[in-house]
DOMIVEX-39163 format. One record per residue (C-alpha): x, y, z. Coordinates in nm, 3 decimals. Example, Ala and Ser with C-alpha at 12.3 -4.5 7.8 and 13.67 -1.06 7.14 Angstrom:
<atoms>
+---------+---------+---------+
|    east |   north |      up |
+---------+---------+---------+
|   1.230 |  -0.450 |   0.780 |
|   1.367 |  -0.106 |   0.714 |
+---------+---------+---------+
</atoms>
This chain:
<atoms>
+---------+---------+---------+
|    east |   north |      up |
+---------+---------+---------+
|  -5.737 |  -5.298 |   7.537 |
|  -5.811 |  -5.238 |   7.886 |
|  -6.015 |  -4.893 |   7.949 |
|  -5.830 |  -4.634 |   8.118 |
|  -5.944 |  -4.577 |   8.477 |
|  -6.036 |  -4.219 |   8.609 |
|  -5.710 |  -4.230 |   8.820 |
|  -5.483 |  -4.292 |   8.516 |
|  -5.643 |  -4.027 |   8.299 |
|  -5.551 |  -3.671 |   8.288 |
|  -5.852 |  -3.553 |   8.081 |
|  -6.184 |  -3.719 |   8.069 |
|  -6.463 |  -3.648 |   7.864 |
|  -6.786 |  -3.778 |   7.969 |
|  -7.114 |  -3.791 |   7.740 |
|  -6.996 |  -3.455 |   7.620 |
|  -7.210 |  -3.286 |   7.368 |
|  -7.153 |  -2.932 |   7.198 |
|  -7.288 |  -2.740 |   6.890 |
|  -7.404 |  -2.422 |   6.706 |
|  -7.773 |  -2.391 |   6.722 |
|  -7.942 |  -2.704 |   6.669 |
|  -7.644 |  -2.863 |   6.483 |
|  -7.429 |  -3.079 |   6.710 |
|  -7.047 |  -3.104 |   6.651 |
|  -6.996 |  -3.350 |   6.905 |
|  -7.266 |  -3.539 |   7.020 |
|  -7.233 |  -3.748 |   7.360 |
|  -6.864 |  -3.846 |   7.306 |
|  -6.667 |  -4.027 |   7.587 |
|  -6.298 |  -4.097 |   7.611 |
|  -5.983 |  -4.053 |   7.836 |
|  -5.648 |  -3.910 |   7.750 |
|  -5.406 |  -4.134 |   7.975 |
|  -5.121 |  -3.954 |   8.173 |
|  -4.777 |  -3.973 |   8.020 |
|  -4.898 |  -4.102 |   7.698 |
|  -4.931 |  -3.970 |   7.330 |
|  -5.311 |  -3.971 |   7.223 |
|  -5.417 |  -3.860 |   6.863 |
|  -5.756 |  -3.749 |   6.751 |
|  -5.824 |  -3.794 |   6.419 |
|  -6.131 |  -3.763 |   6.178 |
|  -6.251 |  -3.618 |   5.885 |
|  -6.239 |  -3.224 |   5.831 |
|  -6.525 |  -3.063 |   6.018 |
|  -6.561 |  -3.373 |   6.264 |
|  -6.467 |  -3.183 |   6.564 |
|  -6.119 |  -3.240 |   6.642 |
|  -6.015 |  -2.881 |   6.703 |
|  -6.344 |  -2.805 |   6.883 |
|  -6.239 |  -3.065 |   7.145 |
|  -5.908 |  -2.894 |   7.189 |
|  -6.100 |  -2.555 |   7.255 |
|  -6.339 |  -2.741 |   7.489 |
|  -6.071 |  -2.869 |   7.702 |
|  -5.894 |  -2.548 |   7.711 |
|  -6.222 |  -2.381 |   7.807 |
|  -6.231 |  -2.147 |   7.513 |
|  -6.577 |  -2.279 |   7.461 |
|  -6.829 |  -2.436 |   7.688 |
|  -7.000 |  -2.785 |   7.612 |
|  -7.380 |  -2.780 |   7.641 |
|  -7.409 |  -3.140 |   7.785 |
|  -7.174 |  -3.378 |   7.990 |
|  -6.854 |  -3.332 |   8.167 |
|  -6.499 |  -3.264 |   8.092 |
|  -6.256 |  -3.349 |   8.369 |
|  -5.885 |  -3.187 |   8.385 |
|  -5.726 |  -3.339 |   8.663 |
|  -6.046 |  -3.427 |   8.813 |
|  -6.190 |  -3.073 |   8.777 |
|  -6.483 |  -3.006 |   8.544 |
|  -6.370 |  -2.747 |   8.294 |
|  -6.738 |  -2.662 |   8.202 |
|  -6.810 |  -2.539 |   8.552 |
|  -6.495 |  -2.376 |   8.637 |
|  -6.526 |  -2.008 |   8.705 |
|  -6.231 |  -1.749 |   8.512 |
|  -5.967 |  -1.803 |   8.798 |
|  -6.008 |  -2.151 |   8.780 |
|  -5.999 |  -2.162 |   8.455 |
|  -5.683 |  -1.952 |   8.402 |
|  -5.513 |  -2.166 |   8.664 |
|  -5.579 |  -2.472 |   8.439 |
|  -5.465 |  -2.312 |   8.126 |
|  -5.127 |  -2.232 |   8.306 |
|  -5.080 |  -2.627 |   8.328 |
|  -5.180 |  -2.654 |   7.955 |
|  -4.935 |  -2.577 |   7.645 |
|  -5.080 |  -2.521 |   7.277 |
|  -4.893 |  -2.555 |   6.947 |
|  -5.127 |  -2.385 |   6.711 |
|  -5.161 |  -2.466 |   6.345 |
|  -4.853 |  -2.318 |   6.182 |
|  -4.693 |  -2.197 |   6.475 |
|  -4.878 |  -1.871 |   6.549 |
|  -4.535 |  -1.706 |   6.656 |
|  -4.557 |  -1.309 |   6.746 |
|  -4.420 |  -1.194 |   6.414 |
|  -4.281 |  -0.877 |   6.569 |
|  -4.083 |  -1.089 |   6.851 |
|  -3.760 |  -1.274 |   6.791 |
|  -3.739 |  -1.647 |   6.860 |
|  -3.590 |  -1.595 |   7.219 |
|  -3.883 |  -1.341 |   7.301 |
|  -4.143 |  -1.562 |   7.154 |
|  -4.050 |  -1.859 |   7.369 |
|  -4.011 |  -1.637 |   7.689 |
|  -4.338 |  -1.460 |   7.641 |
|  -4.503 |  -1.717 |   7.869 |
|  -4.273 |  -1.716 |   8.116 |
|  -4.283 |  -1.350 |   8.147 |
|  -4.658 |  -1.299 |   8.142 |
|  -4.732 |  -1.585 |   8.413 |
|  -4.429 |  -1.599 |   8.620 |
|  -4.247 |  -1.378 |   8.849 |
|  -3.875 |  -1.523 |   8.754 |
|  -3.582 |  -1.293 |   8.712 |
|  -3.449 |  -1.222 |   8.366 |
|  -3.149 |  -1.441 |   8.404 |
|  -3.374 |  -1.749 |   8.517 |
|  -3.591 |  -1.705 |   8.210 |
|  -3.278 |  -1.669 |   7.982 |
|  -3.166 |  -2.019 |   8.107 |
|  -3.513 |  -2.187 |   8.073 |
|  -3.563 |  -2.021 |   7.729 |
|  -3.222 |  -2.143 |   7.595 |
|  -3.280 |  -2.490 |   7.750 |
|  -3.638 |  -2.524 |   7.559 |
|  -3.484 |  -2.393 |   7.258 |
|  -3.188 |  -2.648 |   7.296 |
|  -3.426 |  -2.916 |   7.332 |
|  -3.590 |  -2.845 |   6.987 |
|  -3.247 |  -2.796 |   6.803 |
|  -3.280 |  -2.408 |   6.794 |
|  -3.054 |  -2.268 |   7.051 |
|  -2.856 |  -2.107 |   6.806 |
|  -3.149 |  -1.937 |   6.643 |
|  -3.237 |  -1.733 |   6.917 |
|  -3.190 |  -1.399 |   6.763 |
|  -3.384 |  -1.474 |   6.459 |
|  -3.706 |  -1.334 |   6.341 |
|  -3.986 |  -1.539 |   6.235 |
|  -3.969 |  -1.401 |   5.884 |
|  -3.608 |  -1.539 |   5.902 |
|  -3.668 |  -1.893 |   5.962 |
|  -3.850 |  -2.174 |   5.766 |
|  -4.185 |  -2.328 |   5.835 |
|  -4.017 |  -2.632 |   6.012 |
|  -3.806 |  -2.417 |   6.242 |
|  -4.129 |  -2.186 |   6.308 |
|  -4.300 |  -2.501 |   6.429 |
|  -4.016 |  -2.601 |   6.649 |
|  -3.979 |  -2.244 |   6.801 |
|  -4.358 |  -2.274 |   6.879 |
|  -4.300 |  -2.631 |   7.036 |
|  -4.052 |  -2.480 |   7.252 |
|  -4.309 |  -2.178 |   7.342 |
|  -4.562 |  -2.458 |   7.438 |
|  -4.358 |  -2.635 |   7.673 |
|  -4.184 |  -2.319 |   7.845 |
|  -4.400 |  -2.358 |   8.167 |
|  -4.347 |  -2.757 |   8.185 |
|  -4.720 |  -2.809 |   8.113 |
|  -4.859 |  -3.136 |   8.217 |
|  -5.061 |  -3.124 |   7.896 |
|  -4.960 |  -3.033 |   7.567 |
|  -5.217 |  -3.004 |   7.261 |
|  -5.102 |  -2.999 |   6.910 |
|  -5.355 |  -2.871 |   6.623 |
|  -5.219 |  -3.023 |   6.317 |
|  -4.842 |  -2.979 |   6.387 |
|  -4.750 |  -3.147 |   6.064 |
|  -4.939 |  -2.936 |   5.813 |
|  -4.720 |  -2.796 |   5.521 |
|  -4.420 |  -2.967 |   5.627 |
|  -4.155 |  -3.111 |   5.394 |
|  -4.077 |  -3.505 |   5.474 |
|  -3.746 |  -3.384 |   5.682 |
|  -3.919 |  -3.113 |   5.892 |
|  -4.235 |  -3.375 |   5.919 |
|  -4.004 |  -3.639 |   6.048 |
|  -3.832 |  -3.387 |   6.297 |
|  -4.160 |  -3.258 |   6.422 |
|  -4.289 |  -3.624 |   6.501 |
|  -3.981 |  -3.747 |   6.656 |
|  -3.969 |  -3.409 |   6.895 |
|  -4.329 |  -3.463 |   7.006 |
|  -4.270 |  -3.834 |   7.113 |
|  -3.915 |  -3.761 |   7.273 |
|  -4.029 |  -3.445 |   7.479 |
|  -4.354 |  -3.625 |   7.589 |
|  -4.136 |  -3.917 |   7.736 |
|  -3.849 |  -3.708 |   7.880 |
|  -4.071 |  -3.424 |   8.019 |
|  -4.313 |  -3.663 |   8.129 |
|  -4.605 |  -3.490 |   7.978 |
|  -4.932 |  -3.578 |   7.828 |
|  -4.998 |  -3.525 |   7.464 |
|  -5.309 |  -3.475 |   7.266 |
|  -5.233 |  -3.446 |   6.898 |
|  -5.476 |  -3.362 |   6.603 |
|  -5.360 |  -3.471 |   6.277 |
|  -5.445 |  -3.585 |   5.922 |
|  -5.086 |  -3.729 |   5.868 |
|  -5.179 |  -4.109 |   5.957 |
|  -4.830 |  -4.292 |   5.922 |
|  -4.665 |  -4.041 |   6.140 |
|  -4.949 |  -3.988 |   6.356 |
|  -4.979 |  -4.345 |   6.442 |
|  -4.584 |  -4.402 |   6.479 |
|  -4.598 |  -4.169 |   6.780 |
|  -4.907 |  -4.256 |   6.943 |
|  -4.999 |  -4.452 |   7.206 |
|  -5.370 |  -4.400 |   7.164 |
|  -5.611 |  -4.300 |   6.889 |
|  -5.944 |  -4.173 |   6.870 |
|  -6.120 |  -4.121 |   6.551 |
|  -6.425 |  -3.889 |   6.531 |
|  -6.688 |  -3.883 |   6.240 |
|  -7.067 |  -3.759 |   6.232 |
|  -6.994 |  -3.615 |   6.606 |
|  -6.942 |  -3.960 |   6.739 |
|  -6.631 |  -4.172 |   6.807 |
|  -6.612 |  -4.474 |   6.557 |
|  -6.263 |  -4.601 |   6.646 |
|  -6.054 |  -4.600 |   6.966 |
|  -5.763 |  -4.797 |   7.063 |
|  -5.392 |  -4.864 |   6.984 |
|  -5.264 |  -4.742 |   6.635 |
|  -5.251 |  -5.116 |   6.568 |
|  -5.605 |  -5.214 |   6.688 |
|  -5.738 |  -4.912 |   6.485 |
|  -5.563 |  -5.015 |   6.158 |
|  -5.732 |  -5.347 |   6.182 |
|  -6.057 |  -5.199 |   6.220 |
|  -6.372 |  -5.389 |   6.032 |
|  -6.554 |  -5.067 |   6.035 |
|  -6.591 |  -4.937 |   5.661 |
|  -6.557 |  -4.592 |   5.767 |
|  -6.244 |  -4.624 |   5.978 |
|  -6.081 |  -4.851 |   5.698 |
|  -6.167 |  -4.573 |   5.446 |
|  -6.033 |  -4.310 |   5.654 |
|  -5.702 |  -4.491 |   5.769 |
|  -5.613 |  -4.615 |   5.395 |
|  -5.722 |  -4.277 |   5.224 |
|  -5.944 |  -4.460 |   5.015 |
|  -6.139 |  -4.261 |   4.746 |
|  -6.486 |  -4.431 |   4.797 |
|  -6.680 |  -4.561 |   5.065 |
|  -6.892 |  -4.463 |   5.325 |
|  -6.800 |  -4.120 |   5.245 |
|  -6.885 |  -4.095 |   4.888 |
|  -6.666 |  -3.961 |   4.611 |
|  -6.984 |  -3.813 |   4.430 |
|  -7.197 |  -3.577 |   4.576 |
|  -7.537 |  -3.684 |   4.627 |
|  -7.770 |  -3.584 |   4.299 |
|  -8.006 |  -3.683 |   4.039 |
|  -7.888 |  -4.017 |   3.856 |
|  -7.649 |  -3.956 |   3.551 |
|  -7.941 |  -4.066 |   3.303 |
|  -8.153 |  -3.797 |   3.409 |
|  -7.909 |  -3.525 |   3.315 |
|  -7.774 |  -3.664 |   2.999 |
|  -8.057 |  -3.848 |   2.853 |
|  -8.280 |  -3.526 |   2.746 |
|  -7.996 |  -3.406 |   2.557 |
|  -7.939 |  -3.718 |   2.381 |
|  -8.310 |  -3.720 |   2.268 |
|  -8.288 |  -3.366 |   2.146 |
|  -7.964 |  -3.450 |   1.939 |
|  -8.144 |  -3.739 |   1.786 |
|  -8.465 |  -3.516 |   1.702 |
|  -8.200 |  -3.273 |   1.531 |
|  -8.066 |  -3.572 |   1.307 |
|  -8.398 |  -3.658 |   1.187 |
+---------+---------+---------+
</atoms>
């Protein structure tokens, strides 16, 4: 697979490191997010996937390296520059994170009212178009408590694309969804990315659905990239950790048993005591 050139990448991480104290969550990682494509970021729990999203959005700042968004280094942006960059990003949070005291329409309208000077009539048209794109125009007056988990996620997606962002980031968009809602969410991510000409970054643990909608897959482990390529290339990787993760194997480099003393050391003394009592 040919590496993505800088001109083809909307986001580029160059030797990026981030950690808490002396513990690095990300240790010198480098990869690109191609324009107009769906890139998926996978890995074991705690491997730095959501942290990567926060670094791209500027919620946290890397200690080392560069993080370029459309050629501009997010790690060096001041507050006005960062806010301007964020207006070009959409975010679908895990479990939707809708405002519970606003109805569906007002949830989607919120970023438009917050970041633009558009008239209410124009905002209405945009909101209804975004809701129609996710199949929920008829649910505009419902409250978040009145819709299902899958519908909640679709409303959150409509809100994430309300400002027609260049980049949409998805943090575990498939968590807790039934098979029908999960398939709908996956199809929408792919469809909206292609129809609206966006770039998507998807964090997920759902391997089949994620691979089905992705152009590129990056797998993180132990703060580093252990696999990068098309879904087919990653699926056929010879790396033992990649094979264990992709196939959901219970044992491998990530051990089923937590490290401890040999089992004989725990049970042999007890066996010896029982023998003495019998005698």
